[in-house]
Structures are given as C-alpha cells and as structure tokens.
N, C-alpha and C positions, 0 to 999 in steps of 0.2 A: 478404198480404203483394206493396207495391206494390214493382216495381223500376226503375231508369234505366238506361237501355238507350242507350250513347252510341256515338261512330264508326260507324253505319249509313250503308250507302252508302242515296243520294240517290234509286235505283228502289226500294228495299225497301216494300213496304206493308202496312197493317195484317195483313191478314189471313195474309201470308207468317212476318210474327213470330209470329203467333199459333199458327201450325200449327208453327214454328220450337221454340218453349216448350212445348206439348200434349205433346210427346214424354216430359214430365217431371210432367205431372200435369193438372189442370183449370186452364183460364186463362178469369179473369172477364172481361177486358179486353186488349187490346194497340193501344197506340195510335201512330202516328207524330206526331208533331208537327211543322204544316206552317207557312211563313210565311204571316200574314194575306194579303199583297196578293198576290204569284205563285203563293200553293198549291204549291209545290213543298217537299219536306221538307227542315226545318232539320240533320238527321241525329242526331238523337236521339229516343227513345221510353219511352210509359214502358208494360210490361204487370204486370197484375196475377193472382196467382193464388189458391187459395182456401185451400190449405195452405203453412203456413211452411217444414216439410222437403222439402214438393216443390219450394218457390221457391229453397230453399238450391240444392240437388240441381241444379236451373237453372241458376244462379248460376256453379256452378262447372263444371258443365260445359262452359257456351257461352262462359265467359270467355275471350279473346282468341281465340275459333274465328271465324276468317276465312267471310264472308257477303259475298259482290260483291269478294274481295281486299281486305274492312279488318276486322282484329280488332274484336272488340264487347269494349266496355268496361260491365262491368251490376255497379250498386252496390245497395244498396239505396236506395229512393228518400226523398227526407227532403221533410217538408212544409212548404209555399210558407211561408215569412216575408213577415209582411206588412209592407209597408213606408209609411211613411208618407207622404201624398197631400202631394204638390207644388205650391204655387200657381205657376202659370205665367202671371205678370202682364206 
C-alpha cells in the first residue's frame, strides 16, 4: 500500500521517515520529494508498505503525530493522473 505523507518538516530525510513507519511493519520504500532545482524537500513524501493492514495501522497511529514540530497528514496515495500534454508554442 502506498501512502502520501504531507506537512513534513523540511529536514526529514528518507531514512528517518522509513524508521518512523517501520515500527508498524515492513517498509518497501520511503521517499521524500525534493525540488528538482534546489534539492530541498517539498514537504511531502510517499511511503510504501507491503501489508495493507500494517499500513492502515501506521496511518491511524502517525496521522497528526508531530515530527519536527509539524503534525503529519497521512492518506492513501492516489494514482498519478495523466494530464494531456500541452503544446508550448
């Protein structure tokens, strides 16, 4: 199950996020999304866990938990919607 984690502190790294969720089960990936130009965190991440039950428990337990003074907001990640390509003429 893939989860969307928002309101992340800008200093949270992938490994720290993985450890936070690993308390609830096996984490297959934890990726903080970074700005392409600056390399700084954009304040959100995606975490994937193998078990849906463990992921649900993690979401319930960690939603609104303060990390770096900010309450996390966690939801099920939606599939990326494909947008039609725009012609930039």
